[in-house]
VEXPA-995475 format. One line per field, with one value per residue: y, z, x of N, C-alpha, C, O, CB in turn; residue number from 1. Coordinates in pm, 1 decimal. Glycine has a CB too. Layout:
BEGIN
ny = [Y,...]
nz = [Z,...]
nx = [X,...]
cay = [Y,...]
caz = [Z,...]
cax = [X,...]
cy = [Y,...]
cz = [Z,...]
cx = [X,...]
oy = [Y,...]
oz = [Z,...]
ox = [X,...]
cby = [Y,...]
cbz = [Z,...]
cbx = [X,...]
nr = [NUM,...]
//
This chain:
BEGIN
ny = [2612.4,2469.5,2144.6,1969.3,1706.6,1722.2,1607.4,1602.7,1627.5,1362.3,1362.3,1615.7,1671.2,1802.5,1740.9,1780.8,1993.7,2243.0,2249.6,2348.2,2156.3,1944.3,1668.8,1604.4,1339.8,1293.1,1397.4,1215.7,984.9,1063.2,1093.8,829.9,701.6,817.0,702.3,433.9,455.8,533.7,307.1,121.4,200.6,122.5,-84.6,-418.5,-655.6,-951.0,-1003.7,-969.9,-1030.4,-787.0,-765.4,-579.5,-468.6,-583.3,-763.1,-571.1,-729.4,-579.7,-653.4,-606.4,-613.4,-610.1,-509.1,-700.6,-570.4,-618.6,-723.5,-505.0,-324.0,-463.2,-474.4,-201.8,-145.2,-309.3,-175.2,69.3,-19.2,-99.2,150.3,270.0,103.3,148.7,331.4,209.3,186.9,44.7,-43.6,-66.4,-250.2,-478.2,-521.3,-560.3,-800.2,-971.3,-959.4,-1067.7,-1330.1,-1418.7,-1407.5,-1590.3,-1827.9,-1855.3,-1884.1,-2124.5,-2292.1,-2269.7,-2395.9,-2660.1,-2722.2,-2707.7,-2897.9,-2882.2,-2837.0,-2586.4,-2394.5,-2188.4,-2109.3,-2146.2,-1978.7,-1730.4,-1705.0,-1688.6,-1447.9,-1268.1,-1290.2,-1206.4,-939.0,-824.6,-863.9,-703.0,-456.2,-430.7,-413.9,-175.6,6.8,-0.4,103.6,362.1,460.9,451.3,643.1,866.2,876.6,941.6,1195.3,1255.7,1374.9,1638.8,1980.7,2190.2,2514.6,2790.5,2912.9,2711.4,2557.9,2674.7]
nz = [-3135.2,-2850.1,-2800.7,-2592.7,-2396.0,-2125.5,-1806.9,-1579.2,-1222.6,-1058.7,-797.4,-749.3,-949.0,-1085.3,-1262.9,-1602.4,-1882.4,-1791.9,-1593.8,-1285.2,-1108.5,-1097.8,-953.1,-717.9,-665.5,-393.4,-297.3,-408.5,-268.8,-6.7,-38.4,-92.2,143.0,311.8,199.4,268.1,546.2,569.0,454.0,642.2,861.4,887.7,955.9,920.1,677.9,499.8,142.5,-33.4,-194.3,-242.4,-244.3,-371.5,-383.6,-567.3,-842.2,-1079.3,-931.3,-797.5,-803.8,-628.0,-586.9,-283.6,-180.6,-25.7,258.0,405.9,220.1,47.3,212.9,255.9,-9.4,-63.5,96.1,-27.6,-272.2,-188.6,-103.9,-353.4,-480.0,-326.4,-349.4,-514.2,-359.8,-133.7,143.9,300.2,555.8,525.7,317.8,438.4,642.7,493.2,366.4,590.2,677.5,453.4,452.9,696.4,637.1,422.0,553.8,736.2,559.2,435.4,658.6,717.1,492.8,534.0,780.8,721.6,526.7,282.0,369.4,447.0,685.7,865.2,1103.1,1054.3,835.3,948.5,1137.0,961.4,822.3,1033.5,1097.8,850.4,828.5,1056.1,979.9,750.4,869.5,1012.4,795.5,680.4,886.7,871.7,614.2,644.5,826.2,661.3,472.5,634.6,691.0,437.1,416.3,321.5,452.2,475.7,476.2,207.3,90.6,15.3,-214.8,-362.5,-452.5,-665.6]
nx = [2437.7,2301.7,2214.1,2176.7,2047.3,1827.4,1720.1,1448.2,1460.4,1333.0,1239.3,1151.5,977.6,680.5,483.2,360.5,272.7,197.2,6.2,-131.1,-190.0,-18.4,155.6,412.0,651.6,681.2,440.3,262.2,336.7,270.1,-6.5,-73.7,5.6,-181.4,-411.8,-366.5,-386.0,-655.5,-780.5,-707.2,-843.7,-1102.7,-1391.4,-1317.5,-1411.0,-1510.7,-1532.3,-1842.8,-2161.5,-2402.2,-2744.3,-3009.3,-3341.7,-3635.3,-3725.5,-3647.5,-3360.3,-3079.4,-2747.6,-2452.5,-2105.7,-1933.2,-1628.5,-1364.6,-1258.1,-1029.4,-850.2,-834.0,-700.3,-453.5,-363.6,-329.7,-110.5,79.9,102.3,206.8,455.2,554.8,574.5,775.3,993.3,1224.2,1353.0,1444.2,1654.6,1948.6,1868.3,1587.9,1578.0,1689.9,1504.0,1272.7,1334.8,1349.6,1082.3,953.3,1055.4,947.4,672.2,654.3,731.9,519.7,307.1,375.8,365.5,94.0,-14.3,73.6,-47.3,-320.3,-365.5,-496.1,-752.9,-973.1,-1127.5,-1366.9,-1237.2,-957.7,-932.0,-998.8,-792.3,-573.8,-635.1,-613.4,-340.3,-229.4,-317.5,-190.0,74.8,91.9,50.8,289.7,468.0,373.8,434.6,715.2,751.9,653.6,839.4,1065.9,987.2,994.3,1270.2,1354.2,1272.3,1013.2,808.5,853.4,761.3,665.9,747.8,526.8,616.1,737.1,527.4,399.8]
cay = [2584.1,2359.0,2051.6,1865.8,1653.8,1738.3,1535.9,1659.7,1550.9,1298.8,1393.6,1747.9,1685.7,1836.8,1716.2,1860.0,2058.4,2370.6,2239.3,2376.9,2042.9,1837.9,1614.9,1554.8,1201.7,1297.7,1415.9,1087.7,895.7,1108.9,1060.6,685.1,671.0,854.1,598.4,315.9,485.9,528.1,167.6,47.3,260.0,83.4,-218.6,-512.7,-762.0,-1023.6,-960.6,-1034.0,-971.7,-717.5,-764.8,-477.6,-458.5,-702.5,-758.0,-642.7,-726.3,-526.7,-721.3,-528.9,-678.1,-527.4,-559.7,-748.5,-455.0,-663.8,-733.7,-368.0,-269.8,-530.5,-432.4,-63.8,-152.9,-365.1,-70.8,165.2,-84.2,-92.7,288.6,305.1,1.0,206.1,418.6,131.6,195.1,-85.3,-79.9,-110.6,-372.4,-588.8,-544.4,-614.9,-940.5,-1041.2,-970.1,-1160.7,-1465.2,-1449.8,-1431.2,-1716.0,-1938.0,-1867.4,-1935.0,-2266.3,-2356.1,-2273.7,-2498.5,-2791.8,-2741.3,-2722.2,-3014.2,-2859.0,-2809.1,-2450.5,-2370.1,-2050.5,-2082.6,-2129.8,-1859.4,-1615.5,-1697.0,-1641.1,-1305.6,-1195.6,-1285.5,-1128.9,-798.0,-780.2,-860.9,-583.6,-339.6,-420.8,-364.0,-35.7,82.4,10.9,193.0,498.6,499.3,478.9,771.6,969.1,887.0,1003.8,1331.8,1274.4,1448.6,1780.0,2073.1,2278.2,2652.3,2831.7,2947.3,2590.1,2492.1,2739.5]
caz = [-3064.8,-2755.8,-2807.7,-2491.7,-2336.6,-1980.4,-1740.7,-1453.9,-1100.7,-1032.0,-662.3,-745.2,-1066.8,-1048.6,-1375.3,-1721.5,-1945.1,-1731.5,-1497.9,-1147.4,-1026.9,-1107.1,-823.2,-703.3,-617.7,-248.9,-276.9,-440.8,-155.4,106.5,-68.0,-79.8,286.5,362.0,153.4,352.6,677.7,555.9,432.3,765.5,970.0,872.1,1004.0,816.5,646.5,377.2,27.7,-45.2,-289.2,-179.8,-335.2,-334.2,-470.6,-614.0,-980.0,-1085.6,-817.3,-832.3,-730.1,-625.6,-506.5,-182.0,-171.3,99.5,307.3,450.1,99.9,0.4,298.6,224.7,-143.3,-59.3,152.5,-133.0,-371.8,-127.6,-112.0,-493.3,-507.1,-252.6,-369.0,-569.6,-257.6,-17.2,193.2,352.7,669.3,476.3,240.0,533.2,712.5,392.9,348.1,712.0,675.4,346.5,501.7,798.8,568.7,346.5,650.8,789.1,449.8,420.9,778.9,699.6,392.8,595.3,886.0,668.3,438.0,181.2,433.1,499.3,750.8,914.5,1207.6,993.5,750.7,1038.7,1192.6,855.2,800.4,1147.7,1078.0,730.7,862.4,1147.3,902.2,665.1,957.3,1036.4,671.9,668.9,983.0,817.3,498.1,695.8,881.2,545.2,418.2,725.3,666.6,305.3,428.6,244.7,532.8,478.8,418.0,107.4,105.8,-82.3,-338.6,-439.1,-501.5,-786.8]
cax = [2315.2,2319.6,2101.5,2195.4,1925.3,1823.7,1612.5,1399.9,1481.9,1202.5,1195.2,1088.2,892.1,543.4,393.6,386.4,158.7,165.6,-103.5,-92.1,-231.7,80.4,196.2,547.9,655.0,657.2,296.1,198.1,364.0,187.6,-146.2,-92.1,11.2,-313.5,-506.1,-342.8,-443.0,-801.9,-820.5,-682.4,-922.2,-1242.8,-1424.8,-1279.8,-1506.0,-1482.0,-1610.7,-1973.8,-2255.4,-2514.1,-2858.9,-3106.3,-3458.8,-3706.9,-3771.9,-3520.2,-3268.2,-2947.3,-2641.0,-2328.5,-2001.8,-1869.4,-1491.2,-1308.4,-1182.9,-897.1,-766.6,-811.4,-594.2,-326.8,-321.3,-281.0,25.2,165.5,127.2,298.8,586.8,597.5,613.5,896.5,1096.2,1347.0,1411.0,1483.4,1791.3,1993.4,1783.8,1458.5,1599.6,1707.9,1376.4,1181.2,1371.7,1306.2,936.1,916.8,1085.5,847.1,544.4,665.2,730.6,383.7,224.9,409.1,311.2,-51.7,-43.4,94.7,-147.2,-454.9,-371.2,-599.4,-881.5,-984.7,-1256.2,-1379.3,-1137.7,-825.6,-939.3,-996.5,-656.6,-486.7,-664.0,-557.8,-195.1,-199.6,-337.0,-83.6,198.0,88.4,68.7,434.3,528.4,333.5,515.0,850.7,747.5,637.6,969.8,1150.3,941.9,1046.1,1414.6,1371.4,1219.1,890.4,712.0,891.6,665.2,724.2,702.3,426.2,685.5,768.0,407.0,347.4]
cy = [2459.5,2269.5,1938.8,1829.1,1667.9,1666.9,1606.8,1569.7,1493.0,1330.1,1527.5,1771.0,1708.2,1818.8,1809.1,1931.7,2188.5,2366.4,2269.7,2261.4,1924.6,1794.8,1575.4,1410.4,1196.6,1314.3,1287.0,990.3,934.7,1076.6,911.2,639.5,703.7,750.5,472.2,336.1,476.8,384.5,82.6,94.4,226.8,-52.1,-315.8,-621.6,-831.5,-968.1,-1036.5,-962.8,-910.3,-711.2,-667.1,-480.4,-592.4,-674.8,-620.2,-629.6,-676.4,-591.8,-642.3,-601.1,-576.1,-588.5,-605.4,-638.0,-494.6,-670.5,-595.9,-305.2,-331.1,-486.8,-289.3,-59.2,-206.9,-259.2,38.3,109.1,-74.1,48.9,322.2,212.0,58.1,294.0,342.0,156.6,57.4,-133.6,-134.2,-239.4,-493.6,-623.5,-605.3,-763.4,-1024.2,-1063.2,-1070.0,-1305.3,-1509.5,-1485.5,-1565.0,-1837.0,-1962.5,-1924.8,-2084.2,-2347.0,-2371.6,-2383.1,-2638.3,-2821.5,-2773.0,-2846.3,-3001.6,-2826.3,-2667.2,-2436.8,-2227.2,-2015.9,-2059.9,-2006.1,-1733.5,-1595.0,-1643.4,-1492.1,-1220.3,-1180.7,-1191.7,-978.5,-748.5,-772.3,-735.3,-455.3,-320.4,-365.2,-215.1,52.2,103.7,107.8,339.0,548.0,530.5,615.3,886.9,987.7,957.7,1147.3,1357.1,1355.2,1595.4,1864.2,2157.7,2417.5,2685.6,2864.6,2825.1,2526.9,2555.3,2768.4]
cz = [-2979.6,-2759.2,-2706.7,-2429.6,-2186.0,-1924.4,-1612.3,-1338.3,-1060.6,-891.8,-654.8,-863.9,-1024.3,-1165.3,-1491.0,-1769.0,-1879.9,-1631.0,-1357.1,-1053.8,-1038.1,-968.6,-825.8,-654.1,-467.7,-219.4,-306.0,-324.9,-36.9,84.1,-50.0,65.7,349.3,322.3,238.2,491.1,671.8,537.8,557.1,881.7,960.8,938.3,891.6,802.3,519.9,264.2,22.0,-151.5,-211.4,-282.1,-282.8,-434.8,-507.4,-755.2,-1042.1,-955.6,-867.9,-741.5,-742.3,-536.8,-411.9,-158.0,-30.5,152.2,359.5,331.5,41.3,80.3,262.5,87.9,-144.7,-1.4,47.0,-237.4,-316.4,-132.8,-253.8,-529.5,-445.1,-279.6,-419.7,-468.3,-133.5,17.1,249.8,465.5,622.0,395.8,329.7,600.6,618.3,371.9,469.0,711.6,569.4,389.8,605.1,734.7,495.8,439.4,703.6,683.2,429.0,538.2,767.4,601.4,451.9,699.0,830.1,582.4,338.0,238.7,490.6,559.7,804.3,1017.2,1147.5,904.9,835.9,1096.6,1087.6,829.1,911.6,1133.2,962.4,756.5,951.5,1074.0,815.0,747.2,986.6,913.4,654.3,763.1,930.8,699.2,540.0,754.5,769.2,486.3,503.9,703.5,533.9,301.0,341.6,322.0,548.1,419.8,315.2,127.9,-3.3,-215.5,-426.7,-501.6,-628.9,-885.4]
cx = [2335.4,2196.4,2117.8,2060.8,1932.6,1702.0,1575.2,1442.1,1346.0,1150.3,1123.8,995.4,747.8,447.3,424.0,261.8,117.4,51.6,-54.6,-128.0,-136.2,125.3,342.7,541.3,626.8,508.5,219.2,216.6,276.2,40.7,-170.6,-82.3,-124.0,-418.7,-492.0,-403.8,-595.2,-850.9,-802.4,-767.0,-1070.1,-1266.3,-1395.3,-1384.1,-1460.4,-1566.5,-1742.6,-2056.6,-2370.3,-2627.3,-2963.6,-3220.3,-3518.6,-3754.1,-3757.1,-3440.0,-3133.3,-2844.6,-2512.5,-2229.0,-1941.1,-1731.5,-1455.1,-1217.0,-1044.8,-801.7,-737.3,-698.0,-459.4,-274.1,-270.8,-139.8,122.5,199.3,217.9,440.8,640.9,644.3,749.2,1014.6,1228.6,1419.8,1457.0,1629.2,1827.7,1902.6,1649.1,1471.9,1613.0,1575.7,1272.8,1207.6,1328.6,1155.1,889.7,941.0,982.5,713.0,545.8,662.2,589.6,290.0,248.9,352.3,159.5,-91.3,-30.4,-13.4,-285.2,-473.8,-484.9,-735.7,-880.9,-1123.8,-1257.2,-1271.7,-999.1,-821.8,-929.1,-856.6,-559.6,-508.3,-603.9,-406.0,-160.1,-213.2,-222.9,50.3,203.4,100.6,217.5,505.9,497.4,416.2,657.6,854.3,729.9,769.6,1069.1,1114.4,992.2,1196.0,1444.4,1317.6,1096.3,787.0,749.6,780.5,737.7,670.6,602.3,492.2,707.2,644.8,353.5,454.6]
oy = [2356.2,2313.3,1825.5,1913.7,1630.1,1665.7,1664.2,1448.8,1568.7,1325.0,1550.5,1880.0,1638.9,1877.5,1903.2,1929.8,2240.1,2471.7,2222.1,2267.2,1815.0,1876.7,1519.7,1365.0,1106.9,1252.3,1253.8,920.7,848.6,1036.5,870.3,548.5,626.9,715.3,410.6,245.1,418.2,344.3,-16.2,35.0,295.6,-124.0,-297.5,-672.7,-777.4,-893.7,-1150.9,-850.8,-974.7,-658.8,-671.3,-492.8,-698.6,-572.0,-554.6,-531.7,-725.0,-585.6,-613.6,-644.6,-467.5,-705.0,-555.6,-614.7,-413.0,-628.5,-572.4,-240.8,-258.9,-464.9,-257.8,21.8,-156.5,-253.8,94.5,181.7,-44.1,65.1,394.6,240.7,18.6,327.7,403.3,148.7,-34.9,-250.6,-236.1,-327.6,-599.0,-740.7,-691.4,-842.9,-1134.8,-1172.4,-1147.8,-1392.5,-1623.3,-1582.6,-1643.3,-1937.4,-2076.9,-2005.7,-2160.9,-2455.9,-2475.2,-2454.4,-2725.6,-2933.0,-2855.7,-2894.6,-3096.3,-2790.8,-2633.8,-2463.6,-2154.3,-1904.0,-1965.1,-1936.3,-1639.7,-1482.2,-1562.2,-1417.3,-1112.7,-1072.6,-1107.3,-900.0,-642.7,-683.8,-669.3,-356.2,-207.6,-279.8,-137.4,159.4,212.5,185.4,428.9,663.5,624.9,694.1,992.6,1100.8,1024.9,1211.8,1468.6,1399.7,1668.4,1823.4,2192.6,2435.4,2615.2,2846.0,2832.9,2449.0,2495.3,2822.7]
oz = [-3029.3,-2724.5,-2732.5,-2414.0,-2124.7,-1985.4,-1544.7,-1355.6,-1031.4,-869.1,-563.7,-878.0,-935.4,-1164.8,-1479.1,-1702.5,-1910.9,-1587.3,-1315.4,-934.1,-992.7,-877.0,-924.2,-606.7,-420.2,-126.8,-236.4,-286.8,26.1,177.2,1.0,107.0,430.9,402.9,276.0,546.6,760.7,598.2,576.4,989.4,1019.8,971.8,779.5,900.6,442.6,287.9,66.2,-192.5,-124.4,-392.1,-165.8,-555.3,-482.7,-781.7,-1055.7,-881.9,-968.0,-618.9,-853.1,-426.5,-454.5,-119.9,69.0,96.4,357.6,341.1,-9.1,23.5,240.8,71.4,-219.4,-44.8,33.6,-285.8,-390.8,-162.8,-273.5,-601.5,-505.0,-235.8,-371.6,-488.8,-37.6,-69.1,247.1,469.9,672.3,404.8,302.2,613.9,658.5,361.1,452.8,741.7,593.3,366.1,602.4,774.2,505.8,408.5,714.4,715.0,407.8,519.4,804.0,623.0,424.3,704.5,885.2,566.9,312.8,163.5,573.8,494.3,790.0,1017.6,1185.2,899.5,799.4,1104.7,1119.4,815.3,885.9,1153.7,975.3,711.5,925.7,1102.5,806.8,698.9,985.9,925.3,617.3,723.9,944.2,685.4,477.2,734.7,780.1,453.9,452.1,697.9,520.0,196.1,292.9,264.2,624.1,324.6,332.2,177.4,-104.0,-320.2,-549.1,-596.0,-695.3,-992.4]
ox = [2380.5,2086.6,2077.1,1972.7,2032.4,1595.1,1660.5,1457.5,1253.4,1029.5,1044.2,939.9,698.4,339.1,502.4,158.2,10.0,5.1,51.0,-99.9,-169.1,132.0,391.4,437.2,557.1,456.3,123.2,122.4,214.9,-29.1,-274.9,-154.2,-175.0,-504.8,-591.7,-465.4,-657.0,-950.3,-873.3,-763.0,-1153.4,-1172.1,-1443.0,-1437.8,-1381.3,-1661.6,-1752.8,-2025.9,-2428.7,-2609.8,-3001.6,-3198.5,-3461.4,-3816.4,-3860.4,-3451.9,-3080.8,-2854.1,-2467.3,-2262.0,-1901.7,-1719.7,-1507.7,-1109.8,-952.6,-686.4,-627.5,-609.7,-362.0,-154.2,-178.3,-58.0,234.0,312.4,298.4,535.6,758.6,742.9,828.7,1126.0,1334.7,1536.5,1504.1,1716.7,1746.3,1864.7,1601.8,1386.6,1555.7,1540.2,1194.6,1114.3,1277.1,1107.0,797.4,857.4,935.8,648.4,451.3,598.0,545.7,202.8,154.9,298.0,104.1,-189.3,-112.7,-65.2,-357.9,-586.0,-559.4,-826.6,-796.5,-1224.6,-1159.1,-1220.6,-930.2,-720.5,-858.1,-808.0,-472.7,-411.5,-549.8,-350.8,-71.4,-129.8,-165.4,130.9,307.0,155.3,266.7,593.8,585.4,462.3,713.7,948.9,785.8,807.2,1147.4,1203.2,1028.4,1244.3,1546.5,1317.4,1077.3,687.8,686.1,713.9,854.5,559.3,594.6,430.2,697.3,657.6,268.9,427.0]
cby = [2566.3,2412.1,1994.1,1912.8,1506.6,1887.8,1390.7,1677.4,1640.2,1147.4,1393.3,1856.5,1561.5,1979.7,1732.3,1772.6,1966.4,2467.0,2099.6,2505.7,1999.7,1883.0,1494.0,1644.3,1137.0,1412.3,1529.6,1027.9,900.8,1260.1,1103.6,611.2,750.9,992.5,564.8,287.1,626.5,614.2,107.4,57.2,409.6,78.3,-228.7,-573.4,-706.4,-1174.2,-980.7,-1033.4,-1077.6,-573.5,-907.7,-336.7,-385.4,-739.2,-801.0,-591.2,-868.3,-370.8,-865.4,-383.1,-741.2,-520.2,-453.1,-885.0,-384.9,-801.8,-822.0,-282.7,-295.5,-683.7,-446.9,24.9,-243.4,-485.5,-9.9,196.7,-232.6,-136.2,384.6,305.6,-103.2,287.2,524.1,-17.3,308.9,-75.8,41.2,-1.5,-358.9,-552.8,-412.4,-538.9,-953.7,-961.8,-832.5,-1129.6,-1470.6,-1330.5,-1317.5,-1717.5,-1908.1,-1730.4,-1858.0,-2285.2,-2274.1,-2137.6,-2483.5,-2799.2,-2617.8,-2601.9,-3142.7,-2978.2,-2913.4,-2342.4,-2473.2,-2029.1,-2198.9,-2254.2,-1858.3,-1634.1,-1836.0,-1721.4,-1282.0,-1268.3,-1427.4,-1171.1,-777.4,-876.0,-987.3,-580.8,-356.7,-558.9,-444.7,-20.4,9.2,-127.2,151.8,504.4,387.4,367.5,775.5,931.7,747.2,919.8,1431.5,1139.7,1384.9,1803.6,2162.0,2228.6,2750.2,2953.0,3012.9,2489.0,2494.6,2866.4]
cbz = [-3163.3,-2611.7,-2949.0,-2382.6,-2376.6,-1941.2,-1712.4,-1456.6,-985.4,-1049.5,-568.2,-741.6,-1157.6,-998.2,-1332.3,-1831.7,-1945.1,-1837.1,-1503.0,-1099.6,-1066.3,-1190.3,-784.7,-605.3,-648.9,-184.4,-366.2,-572.1,-115.5,128.4,-211.5,-164.7,357.0,309.5,3.6,364.7,725.9,437.5,318.0,802.4,970.2,722.3,1050.2,846.4,630.3,395.1,-102.2,90.8,-390.7,-130.6,-350.3,-327.8,-595.0,-519.8,-987.0,-1202.7,-749.5,-819.3,-781.5,-575.2,-596.6,-48.2,-216.4,80.5,417.3,519.4,-5.6,12.7,447.2,227.9,-241.5,24.0,280.0,-200.4,-419.0,19.5,-68.1,-586.6,-454.3,-106.3,-466.0,-694.2,-217.4,-41.3,302.0,402.9,761.0,391.3,153.0,639.4,771.8,259.6,325.6,837.4,649.4,218.6,562.2,895.2,469.4,263.3,767.8,837.6,320.1,411.9,905.2,650.9,272.4,660.7,973.0,588.8,519.3,94.1,544.5,387.1,865.8,975.9,1307.9,912.1,669.0,1152.0,1243.1,727.2,792.1,1279.7,1050.8,616.5,932.9,1268.5,815.2,583.3,1090.4,1073.9,549.7,699.5,1118.8,774.0,404.1,802.8,971.4,438.1,409.2,873.0,666.8,198.9,392.9,205.8,668.8,402.4,527.0,-35.2,102.0,-30.6,-307.5,-350.2,-395.6,-752.9]
cbx = [2197.5,2345.0,2088.2,2294.7,1903.2,1821.8,1652.4,1245.6,1544.3,1213.3,1312.8,1194.4,902.4,537.0,248.7,440.7,44.2,133.0,-166.9,-159.0,-370.7,200.3,109.3,630.6,791.6,737.1,243.5,256.5,514.2,205.0,-183.2,11.7,125.9,-353.4,-482.0,-191.2,-399.2,-848.1,-740.6,-538.6,-904.7,-1282.2,-1574.7,-1144.1,-1650.3,-1507.5,-1531.8,-2047.9,-2307.2,-2472.8,-2919.3,-3040.7,-3423.0,-3827.7,-3914.9,-3437.5,-3254.6,-2942.7,-2620.7,-2353.1,-1892.2,-1955.6,-1393.6,-1230.6,-1261.3,-906.3,-835.0,-940.8,-626.0,-344.8,-435.9,-376.1,27.3,96.9,-4.8,257.2,578.0,482.4,506.9,867.0,1046.3,1315.1,1310.4,1459.3,1807.2,2138.6,1762.6,1394.0,1723.3,1814.0,1322.3,1195.1,1523.8,1347.4,872.8,996.4,1227.1,829.8,514.2,794.3,826.2,331.8,254.2,562.4,347.2,-104.2,49.9,234.0,-154.9,-489.9,-387.2,-611.3,-911.6,-959.8,-1282.3,-1517.2,-1132.9,-788.1,-1070.2,-1098.8,-609.6,-510.6,-816.0,-592.2,-139.2,-291.9,-473.3,-72.3,209.7,-41.1,-11.7,492.7,477.4,183.4,518.5,902.8,633.7,525.2,1025.3,1135.0,788.3,1017.4,1478.5,1301.8,1326.3,831.9,699.2,1023.4,598.0,694.8,820.9,346.6,818.9,836.1,300.6,276.5]
nr = [1,2,3,4,5,6,7,8,9,10,11,12,13,14,15,16,17,18,19,20,21,22,23,24,25,26,27,28,29,30,31,32,33,34,35,36,37,38,39,40,41,42,43,44,45,46,47,48,49,50,51,52,53,54,55,56,57,58,59,60,61,62,63,64,65,66,67,68,69,70,71,72,73,74,75,76,77,78,79,80,81,82,83,84,85,86,87,88,89,90,91,92,93,94,95,96,97,98,99,100,101,102,103,104,105,106,107,108,109,110,111,112,113,114,115,116,117,118,119,120,121,122,123,124,125,126,127,128,129,130,131,132,133,134,135,136,137,138,139,140,141,142,143,144,145,146,147,148,149,150,151,152,153,154,155,156]
//
């Protein structure tokens, strides 16, 4: 009796338990890229508390849409990190150095003082930086053929 242990190829794994709704890693990446696009396609605003009603007043926190966008890009990077090729690794390092330099420059310029103008300038930079990172991650996904269509046979 052969009791050898076999592992699934993670690139083609579609979940377990016999569910027809299992997702492959490529599908997860495509869904997350779509989430990044949706998060980046809204009017950006800072977080705030929204109060509705009188006695009782219901207070609900509305998320900072800029941070939601940046965080979705960070999570896409985390998902793809193990798939980085040399080109993406080099570009990721360049972008990280650029971000760190800008962050250090911001700290020196502000000397602990943050006002609306400096905060707005930082948000603008941070968004544009994350857009550059997103563009690189999409290009990596293309190089990895994550945008290939699967045939109907492979989905069931």
